[in-house]
C-alpha positions in Angstrom: 46.3 100.9 -124.5 43.9 101.0 -127.7 44.1 104.3 -129.8 41.3 106.6 -130.2 40.2 108.2 -133.1 40.2 112.7 -132.7 38.4 114.9 -134.5 40.5 117.5 -135.9 38.6 121.0 -136.9 40.5 123.0 -140.2 40.4 126.4 -141.1 37.6 127.9 -142.6 39.7 129.4 -145.4 43.2 129.8 -146.9 45.2 132.1 -144.8 43.3 131.8 -141.8 45.5 131.8 -138.6 45.4 127.9 -136.4 45.0 130.1 -133.4 41.8 128.3 -132.1 43.4 125.7 -131.3 45.0 125.0 -127.9 48.1 123.6 -126.5 46.6 120.5 -125.8 44.9 120.0 -128.9 48.7 121.1 -130.6 50.4 118.1 -128.5 47.3 115.4 -129.7 48.0 116.1 -133.3 51.6 116.3 -132.8 51.8 112.9 -131.6 49.1 111.6 -134.6 50.6 109.1 -137.9 48.0 108.6 -139.2 44.9 110.5 -140.8 41.6 110.2 -142.5 41.1 113.4 -144.4 38.7 114.6 -147.3 41.7 116.2 -149.4 45.1 114.8 -148.9 47.3 117.9 -150.5 44.6 120.3 -148.1 45.3 118.1 -145.0 49.2 118.0 -145.8 49.5 121.8 -145.8 47.5 122.2 -142.8 49.2 120.0 -140.9 52.5 121.8 -142.3 51.2 125.1 -140.8 51.2 124.4 -137.7 54.8 124.2 -137.3 54.6 121.3 -134.7 57.6 119.2 -136.2 55.6 116.7 -137.5 57.6 114.6 -140.4 54.6 115.3 -143.0 56.4 112.7 -145.3 56.3 109.8 -142.8 52.4 110.5 -142.3 49.9 107.8 -143.6 46.9 109.9 -145.5 43.5 107.9 -146.0 41.0 109.8 -148.3 37.5 109.7 -147.5 35.1 111.9 -149.7 32.4 110.7 -152.2 35.1 108.8 -154.3 35.9 106.9 -151.9 34.8 103.1 -152.4 32.8 101.4 -149.4 34.7 98.3 -148.9 38.2 100.4 -148.8 36.5 102.5 -145.8 36.2 99.7 -143.4 39.8 99.2 -143.3 40.8 103.1 -142.4 40.9 102.3 -138.6 43.0 99.2 -138.6 46.3 101.2 -137.2 44.0 102.7 -134.3 44.3 99.1 -132.2 48.3 100.4 -131.3 47.7 104.3 -132.3 45.9 107.3 -132.7 44.0 108.2 -135.6 42.9 111.9 -136.9 40.3 112.9 -139.0 39.6 115.8 -140.6 37.3 117.6 -142.8 38.5 120.1 -146.2 37.6 122.7 -143.7 36.0 123.3 -140.9 34.4 120.7 -138.5 34.5 116.7 -139.5 31.5 115.2 -139.7 29.2 117.8 -140.3 28.1 118.1 -144.0 31.2 116.2 -144.2 31.4 112.2 -145.1 33.3 111.7 -142.1 29.9 110.2 -140.2 30.7 107.1 -141.8 34.3 106.3 -139.8 32.7 107.6 -136.6 29.8 105.3 -137.3 32.3 102.3 -137.5 34.2 103.8 -134.4 31.1 103.7 -132.3 30.5 100.0 -133.5 33.9 98.8 -132.3 33.9 100.4 -129.2 36.4 102.9 -130.3 36.9 106.2 -128.1 35.7 109.3 -129.9 36.9 112.8 -129.3 36.1 115.7 -130.7 38.3 118.5 -130.7 37.3 122.1 -130.6 37.3 124.5 -133.7 35.3 126.7 -136.5 31.9 125.6 -137.6 30.7 128.0 -140.2 26.7 126.4 -139.2 27.1 127.4 -135.8 29.2 130.8 -136.4 26.6 132.0 -139.2 23.5 131.0 -136.6 24.9 132.6 -133.8 25.5 135.8 -136.3 22.1 135.6 -137.8 19.9 137.3 -134.9 17.4 134.3 -135.8 16.6 131.7 -133.3 18.9 129.9 -132.0 16.5 127.4 -129.2 15.2 125.5 -132.3 16.7 125.5 -135.6 17.2 122.9 -138.7 20.2 122.3 -141.0 19.1 121.1 -144.2 22.0 120.8 -146.1 21.7 120.9 -149.5 18.7 121.7 -151.8 18.0 119.8 -155.5 19.9 121.1 -158.4 16.8 121.5 -160.3 15.4 125.0 -159.5 11.8 123.8 -159.6 12.6 120.9 -157.1 14.4 123.4 -155.2 11.7 125.8 -155.1 9.3 123.8 -153.6 11.7 122.5 -151.1 12.1 126.2 -149.9 8.4 126.7 -149.6 8.3 123.3 -147.8 11.1 124.8 -145.2 9.3 128.1 -144.9 6.5 126.8 -144.2 7.6 124.6 -141.7 9.7 127.9 -140.1 6.6 129.7 -139.5 4.6 127.1 -137.7 7.6 125.8 -135.4 9.3 129.0 -135.3 12.3 127.1 -136.7 15.1 128.8 -138.4 16.3 126.5 -141.0 19.6 126.4 -142.4 21.1 125.6 -145.8 24.4 125.1 -147.7 25.4 125.0 -151.4 27.9 124.5 -153.7 29.7 128.0 -154.0 29.0 128.7 -157.9 25.7 127.6 -157.5 25.1 130.6 -153.9 23.3 132.9 -156.8 21.1 130.3 -157.9 19.8 129.7 -154.5 19.5 132.8 -153.4 17.4 133.9 -156.6 14.9 131.0 -156.2 14.4 131.6 -152.3 13.8 135.8 -153.3 11.0 134.0 -155.6 9.7 131.6 -153.5 9.5 133.0 -149.6 7.4 135.9 -148.5 8.3 139.0 -148.4 8.8 139.9 -144.6 10.7 136.5 -144.5 14.2 137.2 -143.2 17.2 135.7 -145.0 21.0 136.0 -143.7 23.7 135.5 -145.9 27.0 134.3 -144.2 29.8 134.2 -146.5 33.7 133.8 -145.7 32.9 133.1 -142.3 36.6 133.8 -140.3 38.0 135.1 -143.0 38.6 138.7 -143.9 36.4 138.9 -146.4 33.5 138.1 -144.2 30.3 139.1 -144.7 27.0 138.2 -142.5 23.8 140.2 -142.9 20.2 139.2 -142.1 17.3 141.5 -144.1 13.8 140.4 -145.2 13.3 139.1 -148.9 11.7 142.6 -149.9 15.0 144.0 -148.8 17.4 141.8 -150.5 15.6 142.2 -153.9 16.6 145.7 -153.7 20.5 144.7 -153.4 21.5 141.0 -153.6 24.6 140.7 -153.1 27.2 138.7 -155.2 28.6 135.6 -153.2 29.5 133.4 -156.3 32.1 130.8 -155.6 32.2 132.3 -151.9 31.8 129.6 -149.3 28.9 130.5 -147.5 25.5 129.7 -144.9 22.3 130.8 -146.0 19.4 130.7 -143.1 15.9 131.4 -143.5 13.4 132.3 -140.7 9.0 133.0 -141.4 
């Protein structure tokens, strides 16, 4: 029987219990010996925390991140001819704002069954808690690093939000959260709503939606905290 590729969700932060994984998912993970992961140390620590008697030293882990050479990726699914493979992101669900989609693309081309397991997605959790339009939304990922270009894109997405009644969702490298928020406050209209959702699912979770005008009075410090930022004009 041909193997399958399982998309395995991981916690959004250190110390979070793995109680989102049901019994069936845990049984599947317990039987997998080949993994494709974003960061090897994090993956081994997560698998060890599940306490499933998995022989961690015997696992085969292939690393897939921004440094992985394209020619290496093609061979990551070689073992799937006779056993299952697990795909994991650094945090949350694989393949969303994550290079794992390259593996899934190859799997579809090869006719390999792809099975997503249920788990936390910071993007969807932030949208759920924002009070913004959940019927029409767009995840735009990372904005340009340069402030001038970033402000231009923010204004573009604010206009799209207004004309299409669409929630705009962004993510940023945690140490650049402050720059993104400051540029949003500079670029957007006072009545545009912005939601800041940081440390989702953790004890330090922070979720709040205010207008640009109100945020200017009391902007929180989310420097180096993983966050999702949402906008609706």
